[in-house]
DRENROZA-436352 format. One line per field, with one value per residue: residue number from 1; residue in one letter; chain; x, y, z of N, C-alpha, C, CB in turn. Coordinates in steps of 0.001 Angstrom, whole numbers. Atoms other than C-alpha are relative to their C-alpha. Glycine has a CB too. Layout:
// residues N
num: [NUM, ...]
residu: [A, ...]
chaine: [A, ...]
n_c1: [X, ...]
n_c2: [Y, ...]
n_c3: [Z, ...]
ca_c1: [X, ...]
ca_c2: [Y, ...]
ca_c3: [Z, ...]
c_c1: [X, ...]
c_c2: [Y, ...]
c_c3: [Z, ...]
cb_c1: [X, ...]
cb_c2: [Y, ...]
cb_c3: [Z, ...]
END
This chain:
// residues 243
num: [1, 2, 3, 4, 5, 6, 7, 8, 9, 10, 11, 12, 13, 14, 15, 16, 17, 18, 19, 20, 21, 22, 23, 24, 25, 26, 27, 28, 29, 30, 31, 32, 33, 34, 35, 36, 37, 38, 39, 40, 41, 42, 43, 44, 45, 46, 47, 48, 49, 50, 51, 52, 53, 54, 55, 56, 57, 58, 59, 60, 61, 62, 63, 64, 65, 66, 67, 68, 69, 70, 71, 72, 73, 74, 75, 76, 77, 78, 79, 80, 81, 82, 83, 84, 85, 86, 87, 88, 89, 90, 91, 92, 93, 94, 95, 96, 97, 98, 99, 100, 101, 102, 103, 104, 105, 106, 107, 108, 109, 110, 111, 112, 113, 114, 115, 116, 117, 118, 119, 120, 121, 122, 123, 124, 125, 126, 127, 128, 129, 130, 131, 132, 133, 134, 135, 136, 137, 138, 139, 140, 141, 142, 143, 144, 145, 146, 147, 148, 149, 150, 151, 152, 153, 154, 155, 156, 157, 158, 159, 160, 161, 162, 163, 164, 165, 166, 167, 168, 169, 170, 171, 172, 173, 174, 175, 176, 177, 178, 179, 180, 181, 182, 183, 184, 185, 186, 187, 188, 189, 190, 191, 192, 193, 194, 195, 196, 197, 198, 199, 200, 201, 202, 203, 204, 205, 206, 207, 208, 209, 210, 211, 212, 213, 214, 215, 216, 217, 218, 219, 220, 221, 222, 223, 224, 225, 226, 227, 228, 229, 230, 231, 232, 233, 234, 235, 236, 237, 238, 239, 240, 241, 242, 243]
residu: [M, T, P, Q, T, L, N, Q, P, A, S, N, S, L, E, R, K, P, L, L, L, L, V, E, D, H, D, D, L, R, A, E, L, A, F, Q, L, R, Y, H, R, M, D, V, M, E, A, A, D, A, A, G, S, D, R, Q, L, S, A, Q, L, P, D, I, I, V, L, D, I, N, L, P, D, R, S, G, Y, T, I, A, S, E, L, K, Q, R, H, P, Q, V, G, I, I, M, L, T, A, R, A, E, L, D, D, R, V, L, G, F, E, V, G, A, D, V, Y, L, V, K, P, V, D, F, R, E, L, H, A, C, I, K, S, L, L, A, R, L, S, L, G, D, K, Q, A, E, W, A, F, S, E, S, S, R, L, L, R, A, P, D, H, T, T, L, E, L, T, T, L, E, A, L, T, F, K, T, M, L, Q, S, R, G, S, V, C, P, R, E, T, L, H, E, V, L, G, F, S, G, L, D, L, N, D, I, R, L, N, T, L, I, S, R, L, R, R, R, L, V, Q, F, N, P, E, L, R, I, V, T, W, R, N, K, G, Y, A, Y, V, G, P, P, V, M, V, G, N]
chaine: [A, A, A, A, A, A, A, A, A, A, A, A, A, A, A, A, A, A, A, A, A, A, A, A, A, A, A, A, A, A, A, A, A, A, A, A, A, A, A, A, A, A, A, A, A, A, A, A, A, A, A, A, A, A, A, A, A, A, A, A, A, A, A, A, A, A, A, A, A, A, A, A, A, A, A, A, A, A, A, A, A, A, A, A, A, A, A, A, A, A, A, A, A, A, A, A, A, A, A, A, A, A, A, A, A, A, A, A, A, A, A, A, A, A, A, A, A, A, A, A, A, A, A, A, A, A, A, A, A, A, A, A, A, A, A, A, A, A, A, A, A, A, A, A, A, A, A, A, A, A, A, A, A, A, A, A, A, A, A, A, A, A, A, A, A, A, A, A, A, A, A, A, A, A, A, A, A, A, A, A, A, A, A, A, A, A, A, A, A, A, A, A, A, A, A, A, A, A, A, A, A, A, A, A, A, A, A, A, A, A, A, A, A, A, A, A, A, A, A, A, A, A, A, A, A, A, A, A, A, A, A, A, A, A, A, A, A, A, A, A, A, A, A]
n_c1: [381, 14, -884, 993, 542, -235, -538, 1305, -173, 1607, 1618, 1250, 651, 478, -704, -1251, -886, -1242, -1275, -1104, -857, -318, -1600, -198, -777, 750, 1274, 1621, 263, 546, 612, 935, 410, 619, 1561, 1020, 162, 573, 1515, 204, -7, -1262, -787, -1404, -699, -1087, -1334, -248, -1698, -22, -304, 1411, 576, -329, 612, 1441, -182, -275, 629, 867, -375, 1011, -473, -677, -818, 48, -1313, -683, -1244, -683, 154, -1292, -891, -808, 433, 838, -349, -874, 628, 858, -347, 95, 2045, 218, -473, 528, 1544, 862, 1145, -649, -131, -719, 163, -1154, 501, -1193, -292, -841, 147, -1352, -412, -1117, 1273, 1298, -880, -937, 729, -305, -1188, 364, 1813, 1517, 1436, 389, -309, 925, -1125, 295, 1314, 945, 1492, -64, 767, -699, 37, 1093, 176, -1284, 61, 768, -608, -974, 418, 697, -815, -764, 1405, 279, -1416, -878, 382, 826, -32, -776, 1211, -232, 464, 363, -325, 821, 1409, -122, 1017, -454, 552, -902, -25, 1287, 519, 886, -551, 844, -735, -909, 434, -744, -1381, -417, -141, -1345, -872, 51, -830, -1587, -152, -100, -1302, -1124, 417, -827, -1143, 486, 508, -325, 738, -44, 361, 1116, 59, -849, 1451, 1098, 308, 106, -1402, -814, 132, 690, 1171, 36, -449, 1237, 695, -1043, 398, 1646, 378, -98, 757, 886, -82, -422, 1276, 570, -237, 642, 1314, 94, -437, -804, -1577, -492, -300, -1196, -554, -770, -1108, -93, -1351, -652, 879, 1013, 53, 870, -113, 802, -508, -318, 1485, 197, 331, 113, 778]
n_c2: [1475, 231, 1534, 1129, 491, 599, 1254, 726, 1515, 272, 1023, -557, -176, 1169, -80, -1075, -698, 809, -201, -1297, -664, -1375, -211, -2347, -544, -1431, 221, -921, 711, 1176, -302, 415, 1693, 964, -428, 539, 1289, 587, -188, 926, 1108, 930, -453, -580, -125, -974, -135, -1303, 74, 546, 938, 591, 1093, 1209, 777, 265, 1193, 698, -219, 638, -411, -707, -89, -725, -1210, -1189, -56, -1033, 123, -822, 104, -702, 815, 1164, -274, 990, 1249, 1420, 794, 833, 1191, 716, 317, 697, 957, 377, 286, -282, 533, -1006, -331, -1561, -502, -807, -1313, -76, -1013, 476, 798, 483, 2087, 485, 325, 1297, 1008, 296, 68, 1281, 1181, 166, 586, -830, 138, -1407, -1129, -1290, -1056, -599, 178, 1230, -426, 817, 847, 639, 1026, 946, 1095, 885, 1080, 1007, 816, 855, 538, 1080, 1079, 615, 860, 983, 849, -582, 707, -247, -1575, -411, -452, 737, -253, 567, -881, -22, -820, -1703, -400, -563, 918, -555, 962, 222, 1237, -1125, -475, -1428, 844, -1748, 2, 813, -896, 269, 1121, -292, -1096, 1009, 822, -281, -1243, 857, 510, -1011, -381, -1130, -784, -1131, 1079, -1162, -434, 828, 1803, -110, 71, 1106, 1230, 182, -218, -1460, -732, -331, -1468, -410, 307, 1556, 184, -667, 2024, 405, -1046, 330, 1253, 35, -1362, 842, 1511, 132, -75, 1043, 208, -580, -267, 1756, -59, -729, 600, -378, -1676, -516, -1411, -1039, -573, -1175, -199, 1517, 1603, -76, 1240, 387, 248, 393, 943, 1005, 736, 1018, -359, 1744, -137]
n_c3: [51, -1575, -107, 158, 1527, 1272, -305, 240, 1232, 1209, 436, -655, 1265, 971, 1313, -551, 1414, -150, -826, 714, -297, -260, -226, 1176, -1239, -1, -1231, 214, 838, -149, -617, 1324, 491, -1207, -259, 1121, 225, -1026, 682, 1093, -456, -536, -1382, 1119, -504, 690, -628, 155, 570, 205, -1155, -371, 125, -974, -1104, 388, 463, -894, -1196, 666, 1730, 778, 1359, 1086, -207, 721, -713, 979, 227, -1055, -1787, -653, -998, 1199, 835, 44, 843, -1401, -1281, 731, 258, -1028, 372, 1291, -264, -1180, 343, 660, 896, 178, 978, -328, 819, 497, 694, -70, 283, 931, 1126, 475, 131, -1331, -1552, 161, 780, -854, -1142, 542, -280, -1626, -861, -67, 916, 388, 129, -111, -897, -838, -1116, 201, -117, -1394, 985, -226, -514, -348, 739, -358, -1244, 510, 721, -580, -732, 834, 890, -933, -236, 1444, 82, 1106, 1298, 832, -88, 592, 1121, 1897, 1151, 875, 1496, 1209, -134, -108, -1123, -948, -1421, -888, -856, -522, 1269, 864, 1231, 1047, 1429, 1168, 1484, 717, -179, -1435, -193, 797, -1069, -1489, -120, -172, -901, -1212, 549, -948, -1505, -807, 924, 709, 1365, 1281, 1349, 1281, 227, -172, 1563, 924, -553, 688, 1686, 298, 312, -421, 476, -1006, -221, -457, -1580, -964, 394, -1061, -1689, -254, -511, -1062, -1634, -839, -889, -1413, -635, -640, -1184, -1101, -449, -485, -1137, -155, -184, 945, 191, 944, -752, 1299, -254, 1184, 1944, 112, 76, -772, -1065, -478, -1246, -811, -243, 1305, 652, 350, 1130, 296, 1260]
ca_c1: [-8011, -8225, -6305, -9613, -10043, -7057, -6307, -10223, -10031, -11625, -13916, -15648, -17021, -19042, -16774, -13260, -12130, -9148, -5967, -3620, -937, -172, 3503, 3614, 5741, 3349, 854, -2120, -1775, -1634, -4176, -6381, -6207, -6432, -10074, -11002, -9928, -11460, -14935, -14557, -14471, -11191, -8840, -5711, -2936, -202, 3214, 5084, 8614, 10004, 10841, 7111, 6268, 8682, 6938, 3479, 4725, 6313, 2881, 434, 789, -1538, -2581, -1775, 999, 351, 4226, 5775, 9492, 10743, 10734, 13274, 15009, 15245, 14061, 10534, 12287, 14665, 11527, 9263, 12236, 12229, 8215, 8722, 11176, 9868, 6190, 5463, 1505, 1812, 291, 2294, 1410, 4038, 2628, 4920, 6303, 8658, 7422, 10862, 10545, 13671, 11282, 8416, 11094, 12993, 9736, 8381, 11606, 11579, 7788, 5227, 2186, 1228, 2517, 820, 2348, 1521, -882, -3775, -7476, -8315, -10734, -8139, -6471, -9386, -9851, -6344, -6760, -9739, -8131, -5268, -6896, -8867, -6022, -4284, -7498, -7719, -4030, -843, -2425, -5755, -4645, -2637, -3735, -3700, -3792, -4819, -3250, -6163, -8867, -7635, -9052, -7239, -8391, -7795, -7639, -11691, -12024, -13699, -12388, -11698, -11069, -8426, -8685, -6010, -3486, -3888, -3728, -102, 1209, -130, 1774, 5207, 5202, 4566, 7599, 9831, 7935, 9515, 11787, 11565, 9555, 11298, 9238, 10871, 10171, 6269, 6406, 8251, 5213, 2824, 3665, 3936, 6699, 8826, 7058, 5385, 1833, 2578, 4242, 908, -953, 1449, 869, -3305, -3343, -1003, -3331, -6235, -4847, -3543, -7294, -8959, -6633, -7045, -10522, -10429, -7889, -6383, -3144, -2751, -260, 1770, 4100, 5754, 9541, 10073, 12129, 12736, 8935, 6914, 6775, 4148, 4278, 1939, 1373, 2949, 167, 517, 1002, -1013, -2742]
ca_c2: [6831, 4944, 1255, -387, 222, -1457, -4198, -5605, -9216, -9933, -12782, -9961, -8898, -11457, -9670, -8170, -5273, -4678, -3800, -660, 819, 4469, 5192, 9818, 11746, 14916, 14868, 17249, 14672, 11787, 12515, 13065, 9907, 7959, 9909, 8950, 5342, 4960, 6530, 3611, 1398, -25, -76, 2301, 1989, 5205, 5797, 9028, 7650, 4503, 3040, 3995, 1784, -1331, -1117, -1048, -4201, -5964, -5310, -6576, -7310, -5053, -6192, -3484, -763, 2614, 3684, 7455, 7093, 10191, 9377, 11219, 8285, 5492, 5276, 3866, 1538, 83, -819, -2090, -4404, -5379, -5971, -8055, -10217, -11159, -10789, -11485, -12081, -8290, -6135, -2336, 620, 3355, 7140, 9178, 12781, 10932, 10689, 10099, 6443, 5945, 5975, 4051, 1465, 1210, 1270, -1989, -3601, -3260, -4891, -2160, -3520, 51, 2846, 6393, 9895, 12576, 14519, 12118, 12107, 10226, 8072, 6942, 5515, 3695, 1979, 820, -444, -2356, -3761, -4795, -6347, -8493, -9796, -10285, -12362, -14489, -16189, -15878, -18347, -16974, -13357, -13196, -10612, -12135, -11079, -13070, -11947, -14013, -12607, -9119, -9344, -8344, -10513, -9042, -10930, -10614, -12315, -8395, -8057, -5358, -5980, -3499, -2930, -4813, -1530, -1400, -4744, -4516, -1760, -3479, -6348, -4815, -2316, -5762, -7072, -4212, -4019, -1273, -218, 2282, 698, 3035, 4826, 3321, -379, 726, 2020, -805, -3170, -1365, -719, 3451, 5282, 7383, 10679, 13182, 12154, 9025, 10078, 11867, 8290, 6944, 9945, 9597, 5383, 5535, 8634, 6450, 2855, 4777, 5866, 2870, 1255, 3653, 3867, -358, -328, 2548, -55, 0, 2730, 4058, 6619, 9057, 8998, 12516, 12031, 7750, 5912, 4686, 2284, 39, 183, -1441, -4972, -8060, -9527, -13120, -12921, -15981, -16978]
ca_c3: [25372, 28884, 29497, 29139, 25367, 24236, 27164, 26382, 25669, 22413, 23348, 25432, 22065, 19233, 16868, 17600, 16132, 14462, 16190, 14786, 16154, 15269, 15001, 13775, 15978, 14945, 18078, 16293, 13576, 15207, 17464, 14266, 12812, 16368, 16553, 13056, 13011, 16535, 15019, 12061, 14847, 15268, 18690, 17874, 19823, 19763, 19978, 19468, 18305, 17677, 21372, 22233, 19538, 20820, 23857, 22500, 20229, 23326, 25028, 22038, 17925, 16015, 12779, 11239, 11682, 10409, 10405, 9855, 8371, 10000, 13799, 15891, 17311, 14534, 11081, 10156, 7503, 10583, 12785, 8955, 8547, 11646, 11928, 9032, 10080, 13530, 12735, 9578, 9357, 10624, 8135, 7489, 6105, 5086, 5673, 5242, 3615, 1426, -1990, -4030, -6198, -4173, -892, -2489, -3829, -282, 1577, -411, -26, 3705, 3956, 3708, 2246, 1722, 930, 1409, 1264, 3357, 3445, 2538, 2513, 5962, 2883, 1687, 4050, 5375, 2251, 2478, 5678, 4683, 2290, 3830, 6417, 4094, 2079, 5697, 6602, 3690, 4485, 1868, -748, -1532, -730, -3622, -6805, -10418, -13336, -16248, -19971, -21844, -20408, -19174, -15754, -12591, -9404, -6306, -2898, -2311, -5673, -7015, -10496, -12956, -16648, -18836, -22167, -24737, -24440, -20862, -20306, -22258, -20374, -16793, -17575, -18582, -16082, -13235, -14934, -13287, -9925, -8192, -10724, -13633, -16871, -19788, -21492, -24684, -23808, -22867, -26959, -28189, -26432, -27399, -31833, -30959, -32444, -30861, -32408, -30133, -30808, -29654, -26466, -25879, -26914, -24099, -21175, -22110, -21493, -18552, -16657, -17510, -16191, -13462, -12561, -12580, -10699, -7879, -8271, -8098, -5148, -3762, -3189, -6410, -7527, -10542, -9979, -12986, -12962, -14792, -18723, -17650, -17312, -14890, -11978, -10817, -6757, -5371, -3857, -6099, -8753, -9687, -13895, -15567, -18882]
c_c1: [396, 1095, -736, -109, 1490, 513, -1568, 49, -579, -1118, -581, -915, -515, 1152, 1253, 306, 1567, 984, 1164, 282, 557, 1202, -71, 419, -755, -1229, -1205, -413, -698, -1265, -1735, -539, -280, -1312, -416, -122, -996, -1798, -463, 70, 1330, 661, 1252, 713, 1268, 1324, 857, 1685, 103, 43, -1359, -508, 587, -577, -1377, -28, 268, -1223, -1173, 76, -1148, 265, -98, 660, -51, 1469, 298, 1749, 979, 324, 1518, 788, 395, -1202, -1248, 470, 748, -1534, -870, 883, -211, -1139, 409, 593, -512, -1317, -517, -1659, -348, -593, 643, -280, 671, -912, 793, 166, 527, -665, 801, -784, 617, -730, -805, 582, 243, -1066, -1023, 1158, 144, -1104, -695, -712, -563, 509, -101, 700, -877, -430, -1243, -1330, -105, -986, 958, 835, -626, -654, 1170, 386, -1274, -218, 1225, -357, -1123, -18, 831, -937, -612, 1461, 665, -567, -1285, 199, 783, -850, 474, -509, 126, 357, -1306, -1041, -16, -219, 1024, -397, 449, -406, -1733, -339, -903, 1084, 182, 1159, 627, -279, 1385, 1278, 623, 1000, 2006, 1152, -100, 1626, 1698, 25, 33, 1380, 1524, -496, 1168, 801, -805, -320, 802, -1478, 257, -380, -1704, -512, 226, -1848, -1211, -494, 33, 1382, 730, -621, -794, -1421, -337, 122, -1601, -911, 259, -279, -1707, -417, 634, -1017, -1255, 280, 69, -1279, -370, 388, 52, -1151, -489, 436, 1155, 1474, 805, 473, 1178, 629, 630, 1896, 517, 1112, 411, -1080, -787, 207, -1631, 812, -990, -19, 35, -1435, 1026, -524, -377, -908, -1286]
c_c2: [-997, -1460, -647, -165, -1006, -1048, -885, -1177, -209, -918, 571, 22, -1146, 369, 1137, 990, 239, 932, 887, 848, 1078, 799, 1609, 1035, 1678, -190, 188, -2006, -1808, -135, -480, -945, -810, 383, -676, -1335, -503, -77, -1002, -1656, -1208, 726, 570, -31, 1113, 185, 1161, 15, -2057, -1115, 541, -1012, -1526, -49, -21, -1333, -1167, -363, -1020, 439, 535, -992, 557, 1222, 900, 817, 1476, -722, 1205, 2, 856, -1130, -1628, 279, -976, -1579, -1191, -801, -801, -1293, -842, -1213, -984, -1193, -1139, -133, 181, 557, 1810, 1338, 2136, 568, 1420, 1810, 735, 1671, -107, -728, -173, -1474, -420, -588, -906, -1389, -995, -962, -1352, -1393, -852, -814, 628, -708, 1116, 803, 1551, 1109, 1060, 1524, -942, 151, -1105, -1693, -1007, -1395, -992, -1275, -614, -943, -1246, -864, -1258, -1169, -1387, -869, -882, -1689, -1070, -1282, 503, -433, 757, 1400, 719, 589, -1197, 622, -1231, 845, -570, 566, 1452, 424, -179, -225, 555, -850, -502, -823, 1030, -564, 1233, -637, 1489, -641, -720, 935, -10, -1082, -630, 699, -612, -1084, -59, 379, -1204, -221, 460, 374, 472, 789, 832, -993, 1281, -202, -621, -928, 66, 385, -972, -1066, 716, 321, 1599, 263, 1074, 2012, 383, -241, -1339, -56, 555, -1130, -512, 687, -190, -1660, -12, 885, -859, -1473, 651, 49, -393, -964, 587, 145, -2187, -340, 820, -526, 116, 1041, -258, 1167, 637, -106, 858, -619, -1843, -1014, 364, -1001, -390, -145, -295, -1575, -1357, -493, -924, 323, -1312, -57, 244]
c_c3: [1791, -723, -748, -1572, -499, 718, 549, -531, -1809, 175, 1066, -1215, -1355, -1129, 766, -964, 94, 510, -903, 955, -933, 152, -910, 1808, -310, 879, -601, -1059, 464, 1013, -1127, -700, 1021, -69, -1322, -230, 1435, -483, -911, 1021, -194, 1449, -447, 1840, -541, 533, -987, -1151, -52, 1087, 536, -1233, -25, 650, 39, -1002, 1160, 451, -900, -1560, -356, -1018, -1101, 832, -816, 496, -899, -96, 1133, 1109, 667, 202, -1061, -1472, -175, -750, 583, 157, -1289, 301, 858, 173, -635, 352, 1538, -246, -930, -222, 490, -1061, 324, -1035, 316, 26, 297, -941, -1548, -1278, -1290, -488, 855, 1211, -617, 291, 1563, 980, -154, 213, 1522, 526, 293, -962, -1052, 85, -339, -13, -142, -1114, -1143, 641, 1119, -1177, -13, 796, 397, -553, -601, 810, -10, -742, 751, 925, -637, -292, 1147, 612, -1019, -12, -1554, -1723, -597, 628, -1488, -1033, -733, -425, -1264, -1627, -779, -38, 700, 1525, 1015, 1308, 1158, 1187, 574, -1002, -1448, -1662, -1106, -1445, -869, -1584, -937, 32, 1391, 944, -79, 757, 1391, -282, -90, 950, 1500, -504, 55, 1139, 599, -428, -817, -929, -638, -696, -1818, -159, 63, -2183, -687, 383, -606, -1721, 54, -562, 1094, -502, 1319, 357, 911, 1251, 1167, 28, 1584, 1079, 210, 462, 1522, 1131, 125, 378, 1247, 1127, 176, 435, 1351, 443, 481, 1796, 37, 196, -1058, -1274, -1559, -139, -1717, 841, -980, -1083, 233, -340, 1268, 957, 478, 1349, 1319, 183, -1683, -191, -774, -2082, -621, -1091, 565]
cb_c1: [1138, -2038, 191, -1524, -360, 882, 1397, -827, -1036, 365, -114, 188, 892, -1873, -1184, 1467, -579, 495, 628, -600, 733, -471, 1271, -3299, 2158, -494, -14, 122, 1302, 1056, 616, 320, 1160, 589, -434, 285, 1593, 435, -112, 1451, -1162, 1371, 347, -189, 77, -474, 797, 102, 1590, 468, 1564, -1171, -550, 928, 401, -657, 1080, 812, -319, -1285, 380, 151, -63, -1097, 1176, -1509, 1227, -89, 98, -318, 24, -206, -1158, -84, 932, -1122, 802, 801, -1081, -269, 1033, -93, -1287, 597, 1228, 266, -789, 230, -1255, 1172, -1554, 1609, -1227, 613, -1239, 697, 813, 877, -1004, 1462, 974, 915, -1224, -701, 1740, 800, -767, 146, 1505, -330, -240, -40, -1192, -746, 337, -823, 1753, 1197, -805, 623, -1143, -1367, -383, 57, 257, -831, -852, 741, -256, -496, 569, 813, -421, -146, 1192, 241, -1127, 124, -348, 1669, -340, -1346, 996, 945, 32, -465, 679, -1368, 1787, -303, -1013, -1300, -1486, -80, 522, -92, 1021, -927, -1613, 284, -366, 484, -1588, 2716, -374, -645, -280, -1059, -1127, -313, -719, -2015, -493, 770, -1651, -1097, -214, 443, -587, 689, 1010, 918, -2142, 1606, 390, 845, 773, -179, 700, 2302, -373, -668, -1769, -375, -260, 1387, -882, 150, -492, 1032, 1757, -857, 1449, 1422, 380, -866, 550, 1177, -670, -1190, 1445, 1057, -677, -630, 675, 201, -1128, 1451, 164, -471, 104, -269, 1084, -261, 1665, -1017, 805, 620, 2606, 720, 1094, -1181, 954, -669, 576, -1148, -847, 1218, -1380, -1129, 1010, -671, 28]
cb_c2: [-684, -341, -861, 348, 1749, 705, 216, 635, -1345, -611, -2043, 1539, 853, 104, 703, -725, 1608, -681, -1597, 1010, -767, 195, -1589, 1271, -193, 531, 1084, 2555, 161, -808, 1456, 241, -848, 194, 1873, 473, -728, 944, 1269, 293, -329, -62, -1263, 2316, -1124, 1322, -1632, 718, 1054, 311, 185, 1335, 255, -207, 442, 1405, 150, 509, 1823, 217, -1290, 1657, -630, 496, -182, 837, -1577, 1936, 229, 708, -2162, 862, -364, -2346, 121, 670, 421, 960, 1103, 451, -80, 922, 1197, 650, 576, 839, 475, -669, -1789, -614, -575, 201, -192, -766, 583, -1521, 455, -864, 276, -80, -705, 1396, 1490, -151, 878, 1418, 1438, 430, 819, 1282, -634, 1734, -101, 462, -265, 95, 392, -83, 2091, -1290, -127, 1209, 618, 606, 133, 636, 277, 534, 982, 163, 997, 791, 1078, -34, 841, 1345, 1009, 1368, -2006, -682, -1649, -821, 438, -846, 1731, -1376, 1235, -253, -477, -1009, -892, 860, -950, 1007, -1566, 1608, 599, 1173, -1488, 2348, -622, 2574, -1133, 311, 1824, -418, 1567, -175, -528, 917, 1722, -1388, -597, 831, 1473, -1370, -8, 1392, -1209, -367, -983, 1312, -479, -465, 1565, -257, -1299, 1324, 715, -858, -182, 625, -718, 963, 862, -987, 304, 1052, -29, -913, 1377, 1481, -1454, 227, 2328, 326, -1230, 195, 2377, -14, -1187, 1229, 261, -360, -284, 823, 1093, -1036, -1166, 657, -1462, -453, 951, -88, -372, 2461, -848, 1711, 1760, -513, -1790, -74, 503, -1051, 825, 552, -305, -1432, 1140, -620, 784, -1044, -1255]
cb_c3: [-1558, 1126, 1456, 736, -1342, -1147, 1299, -766, 809, -1463, 61, 748, -471, -623, -1567, 304, -340, -1329, 436, -1255, 350, 881, -887, -1192, -128, -1583, 1319, -1665, -715, 361, 484, -758, -748, 1598, 142, -1267, -203, 1431, -831, -1408, -490, -1370, 1097, -1365, 219, -45, 56, 1812, 1735, -703, 1012, 220, -945, 618, 1223, -793, -951, 820, 644, 660, -1184, -367, -336, -1271, 93, 362, -228, 835, -1684, 153, 638, 1433, 1798, 799, -825, -663, -1097, 2389, 1532, -1653, -293, 898, -1117, -1317, -82, 1051, 556, -247, 542, -381, -769, 253, -305, -1942, 266, -605, 1005, 703, -329, 1377, -1186, 690, 696, -1739, -919, 665, 198, -1039, -174, 574, 1232, -412, 1028, 333, -236, 1195, -649, 1190, 660, 576, -1526, 1960, -1476, -45, 431, 45, -905, 271, 1469, -147, -952, 671, 773, -658, -1230, 1287, 117, -1860, 49, 333, 282, -109, 1560, -248, -961, -713, -284, 444, -990, -409, 882, -1010, 222, -241, 119, 178, 1155, 264, 1026, 827, -446, 838, -1289, 250, -521, -1435, -318, 412, -1108, -1214, 102, 9, -666, -762, -169, 285, -1145, -615, 905, 838, -1004, -392, -555, -1314, 14, -435, 1643, 1496, -560, 988, 2117, 797, -696, 1326, -1336, -564, -1633, -58, -1221, -529, 294, -635, -1593, -333, -239, -1619, -998, -38, -515, -626, -261, 278, -42, -427, -144, 52, -1756, -1161, 458, 857, 287, -41, 1930, -1083, 1668, 5, 294, 707, 267, 1460, 194, -661, 1513, -716, 157, -370, 1430, 295, -1192, 1275, -638, 1341, -1012]
END
């Protein structure tokens, strides 16, 4: 990539392309992702470590940073935390091999808007980037996700909606109340009116599987993860619950 690509003023184009900073220490993966992103009409800055990320950020702020956690000189968690404090308008997508729930929760706590686990299909990454760009461009108030208990409608920042069934709505609302932490299976059984019988445990598993699939199909950012032998956790963007 030539320096002219990065430094071209936005005014030279009728429509400014999104600017991304890709921070990844695996050279082949970084090169492949950068190629794909540029192919999809995005400008990309690259860094192989935290020092390189600092240099790029001091030169120009991106719209979104796609950030690995395991970097050789500084943790991606630290980069995300510092970036969110200094430049809260920059979107953060963590792309990492760390798949444990504790890692995901910490990622959201330090400022990640999206948390993706490697290996990831580029189509999913691209969908997350487009969704996050739309949310960032709408502004804080308009960009909120919202869920209506009465209509059972989940509304995205772009005002598209997903209607949940009664049981899906109860399950989703209950997990939203403990966003980022484990919602015990016993709590869901109680809310849904299920007993602790094995048959009803199968019903809960089926319900969660269907809800997880519908949410991800609606928007890849909407994630439910399983905490083995304990319960489930919603780890997507914040959702405002109303009547």
